[in-house]
C-alpha positions in Angstrom: 6.9 -0.1 10.0 4.3 -2.5 8.7 5.5 -3.8 5.2 2.3 -5.0 3.6 1.4 -1.7 1.9 4.8 -0.9 0.4 5.0 -4.5 -0.8 1.7 -3.9 -2.7 3.3 -0.8 -4.4 6.2 -3.0 -5.4 3.9 -5.7 -6.8 1.7 -3.2 -8.7 4.4 -0.8 -10.1 7.9 -2.2 -10.3 9.9 -4.1 -12.9 10.5 -7.8 -13.1 13.8 -7.6 -11.3 12.1 -6.8 -8.0 10.4 -9.2 -5.6 7.0 -7.7 -6.2 7.5 -7.6 -9.9 8.4 -11.3 -10.0 5.3 -12.2 -8.0 3.1 -10.1 -10.4 4.6 -11.9 -13.4 4.1 -15.3 -11.7 0.5 -14.4 -11.3 0.2 -13.7 -15.1 0.7 -10.0 -15.4 3.9 -9.2 -17.3 3.6 -5.4 -17.3 3.2 -3.1 -14.2 -0.3 -1.8 -13.6 0.7 1.9 -13.9 -1.4 2.8 -10.8 -1.7 6.6 -10.5 -3.2 6.9 -7.0 -3.2 4.8 -3.8 -5.4 5.7 -0.9 -4.7 4.9 2.8 -8.2 3.8 3.5 -11.4 5.0 5.1 -11.6 6.5 8.5 -13.5 4.2 10.8 -16.5 6.3 12.1 -17.7 4.4 15.1 -16.5 2.2 17.9 -18.9 -0.6 16.7 -16.5 -1.2 13.8 -13.9 -3.9 14.3 -10.8 -1.7 13.5 -12.1 1.6 14.8 -9.4 4.2 15.5 -9.5 7.4 17.4 -8.4 10.4 15.3 -5.0 10.5 16.9 -4.3 6.8 16.1 -5.7 7.2 12.5 -3.3 10.0 11.9 -0.4 7.8 13.1 -1.5 5.0 10.8 -1.9 7.4 7.8 1.6 8.8 8.3 3.2 5.4 8.6 1.6 4.3 5.3 2.5 7.5 3.6 6.2 7.3 4.6 6.3 3.7 3.2 5.4 5.1 -0.2 7.7 8.2 -0.4 9.9 7.8 -3.5 8.0 4.7 -4.7 7.4 4.5 -8.4 8.6 2.8 -11.5 
């Protein structure tokens, strides 16, 4: 699984004793951001777009990102 998105959740939401929390503090934000909702991203509607995905591939991407966030929270 690609790790960038779960790492962002760690950065935004977790305490200072996690890797993401330490990076957030180093960047000047002591407290977690208390994000209430994260979105997977927009569907790409046309093959002229750089990262266009057919519906089947988009569903796979969506499910991978969602699984990376199950149980994530402060």
